[in-house]
C-alpha positions in Angstrom: 0.0 0.0 0.0 1.5 3.3 -1.1 1.5 6.1 1.5 0.4 9.4 0.2 2.3 12.3 1.8 0.2 15.2 3.0 1.0 18.8 2.4 2.6 20.3 5.5 0.8 23.1 7.2 2.4 26.0 9.0 1.5 26.1 12.7 0.4 29.5 13.8 1.6 30.7 17.1 -1.1 31.7 19.5 -0.8 35.3 20.4 -1.3 36.1 24.1 -4.3 38.3 24.9 -3.8 42.0 25.1 -4.4 42.1 28.8 -1.6 39.6 29.5 0.7 41.4 27.2 0.1 44.7 28.9 0.6 43.2 32.4 3.9 41.6 31.3 5.0 44.9 29.7 4.1 46.7 32.9 6.0 44.3 35.1 9.0 44.6 32.7 8.9 48.3 32.8 8.6 48.5 36.5 11.4 46.0 37.2 13.8 47.0 34.4 17.4 46.0 34.9 19.4 48.5 37.0 21.4 51.0 35.1 24.0 51.8 37.8 26.1 49.5 40.0 28.0 50.4 43.1 31.4 49.0 43.7 34.4 49.5 46.1 38.0 50.2 45.2 41.1 48.8 47.0 40.8 51.4 49.7 37.2 50.3 50.4 35.8 53.5 48.9 32.4 53.3 47.2 31.9 54.5 43.6 29.2 54.0 41.0 29.4 52.9 37.3 27.0 53.5 34.5 26.5 50.1 32.8 25.7 51.6 29.5 28.6 53.9 29.1 31.1 52.4 31.6 31.8 55.8 33.1 31.7 56.7 36.7 28.7 58.6 38.1 27.7 60.0 41.5 27.0 57.4 44.2 23.9 59.4 45.0 22.4 58.7 41.5 22.9 54.9 42.0 21.5 54.9 45.5 18.4 56.9 44.2 17.9 54.3 41.6 18.1 51.5 44.1 15.5 53.2 46.3 13.2 53.7 43.4 13.4 50.0 42.4 12.9 48.9 46.0 9.7 51.0 46.2 8.4 49.7 42.8 9.1 46.1 43.9 7.2 46.7 47.1 4.2 48.0 45.1 4.3 45.2 42.7 4.6 42.4 45.2 2.5 44.0 47.9 1.7 40.5 49.4 5.4 39.9 50.3 6.9 42.1 52.9 10.7 42.6 52.8 12.6 41.1 55.7 14.1 43.5 58.2 17.6 42.7 59.0 18.4 42.7 62.7 21.5 44.5 63.7 24.2 42.1 65.0 26.0 44.9 66.7 26.3 44.5 70.5 25.3 47.4 72.6 28.0 48.9 74.7 27.7 47.9 78.3 28.0 50.8 80.8 31.1 50.9 83.0 29.0 50.5 86.2 27.3 47.4 84.8 30.6 46.0 83.7 31.9 46.4 87.3 28.9 44.6 88.7 29.3 41.7 86.3 33.0 41.4 87.2 32.3 41.3 90.9 29.5 38.7 90.4 31.8 36.5 88.3 34.6 36.7 91.0 32.1 35.8 93.7 30.8 32.8 91.7 34.3 31.6 91.0 35.2 31.8 94.7 32.0 29.8 95.6 32.9 27.1 93.1 36.5 26.9 94.3 35.3 26.4 97.9 32.9 23.7 96.9 35.7 21.9 95.0 38.2 22.2 97.8 38.8 18.9 99.7 37.2 18.7 103.2 39.6 18.8 106.2 39.1 15.1 106.8 40.3 14.1 103.3 42.8 11.2 103.2 46.4 12.0 102.9 48.1 10.8 99.8 51.6 9.3 100.2 54.5 9.7 97.8 55.9 6.4 96.8 55.0 3.5 99.2 52.6 4.0 102.1 53.3 2.6 105.6 53.6 -1.1 105.6 51.5 -3.8 107.2 54.6 -4.9 109.1 54.5 -1.7 111.2 51.3 -3.0 112.8 52.1 -6.7 113.4 55.9 -6.6 113.3 58.4 -7.5 110.5 58.9 -11.0 109.3 62.8 -10.7 109.2 64.4 -9.6 112.5 66.5 -6.5 112.5 69.8 -8.3 113.1 69.2 -10.8 110.3 68.7 -8.4 107.4 70.9 -8.7 104.3 71.1 -7.1 100.9 70.5 -9.3 97.8 72.6 -8.0 94.9 70.7 -7.6 91.6 67.3 -7.9 93.2 64.2 -5.8 92.7 65.6 -3.2 95.2 68.7 -2.6 93.0 66.8 -2.6 89.8 64.3 -0.1 91.2 67.2 2.3 91.9 68.4 2.1 88.3 65.1 1.8 86.3 62.2 4.1 86.9 59.6 1.8 85.3 60.7 -1.0 87.6 60.4 1.4 90.6 56.8 2.4 89.6 55.8 -1.2 89.1 57.3 -2.2 92.5 55.5 0.6 94.3 52.2 -0.2 92.7 52.6 -3.9 93.7 53.6 -2.9 97.2 50.4 -0.9 97.6 48.3 -3.8 96.3 50.0 -6.1 98.7 49.3 -3.8 101.7 45.6 -3.4 100.6 45.2 -7.1 100.5 46.7 -7.6 103.9 44.6 -4.9 105.6 41.5 -6.3 103.9 42.3 -9.8 105.2 42.9 -8.4 108.7 39.6 -6.5 108.7 37.7 -9.6 107.6 39.2 -11.7 110.3 38.4 -9.0 112.9 34.8 -9.0 111.7 34.6 -12.8 111.9 34.3 -13.2 108.2 36.2 -15.4 105.7 39.0 -13.3 104.2 39.0 -12.9 100.4 42.1 -14.6 98.9 43.7 -13.2 95.8 43.7 -16.0 93.2 47.1 -17.3 92.0 46.0 -20.0 89.5 49.3 -21.1 88.0 51.2 -21.1 91.3 48.5 -23.1 93.1 48.2 -25.5 90.2 51.9 -26.4 90.4 52.5 -26.2 94.2 49.1 -26.8 95.7 46.0 -24.8 96.7 46.7 -21.9 99.0 50.5 -21.7 98.4 50.3 -18.4 96.6 48.2 -16.8 99.4 50.7 -18.2 101.9 53.7 -16.6 100.2 51.9 -13.2 99.7 50.9 -13.2 103.3 54.6 -13.4 104.2 55.4 -10.7 101.6 53.0 -8.3 103.4 55.2 -8.4 106.5 58.1 -6.9 104.5 59.3 -3.4 105.5 61.0 -2.5 102.2 62.0 -4.0 98.8 65.2 -5.4 100.3 63.0 -7.6 102.5 61.2 -8.8 99.4 64.5 -9.8 97.8 65.6 -11.6 101.0 62.2 -13.5 101.3 62.6 -14.6 97.6 66.1 -15.8 98.4 64.9 -17.6 101.5 62.1 -19.5 99.7 64.3 -20.4 96.8 67.1 -21.9 98.9 64.9 -23.6 101.5 64.7 -27.4 101.0 61.1 -27.5 102.2 60.0 -25.4 99.2 60.5 -26.0 95.5 59.8 -22.4 94.4 61.8 -20.6 91.7 62.9 -17.0 92.0 61.1 -16.1 88.7 57.8 -17.5 90.0 58.2 -15.8 93.4 58.8 -12.4 91.8 55.9 -12.9 89.5 53.8 -13.6 92.6 54.8 -10.2 93.9 54.3 -8.2 90.8 51.4 -10.0 89.1 49.7 -12.6 91.3 46.8 -13.2 88.8 49.3 -14.7 86.3 51.6 -16.3 88.8 
């Protein structure tokens, strides 16, 4: 079947009504592009330029044009009110009011400082090792039988600061455990024993608590070294020095 081509017809554009054309023309005339523009130079001074000629004109002429356009826009879009910008400038505070604020701030700071101050009955913090448990019940090693073990934890603490901090921390834990055990016994309760799983598994249940109970009666780190030497060389015990020192520093892994 042969298709017969039809003659093309020109499509006529629909002209807008005269009322719409007049309103568009009115809006265009009322809001015509501005002729002048205001700029600033490098010294922050304002000047105006005529966009048509490119020459400078008075800033007053440009500002007058802006005011006219603003007024026409308000008349055209009468349903939309222009937003008023709030001034971000802070008002100057009178000197008398500044003085009152300063005094109030000082008074408030003094009140907070007094509240944060420790009470008179606050506990005293010791530097290094606190008083030992041996001062209450007596030392384990008599005064005339003390000796110095060369290369022990006392000598290493004097050379290495990290060893000294670890030894002091372990000393505090040892004293805390001893005082807690003594308090439980005084109250007729079963004292809580620090677990020493590996040590007890090798040498029997309760051996770790027994050794640490003797450690608590040391007066200084030299006594700890002498106790380790005593346990290591005694035929009744089969402890090694490494395990005994681990029992002092880290009983949970000993």
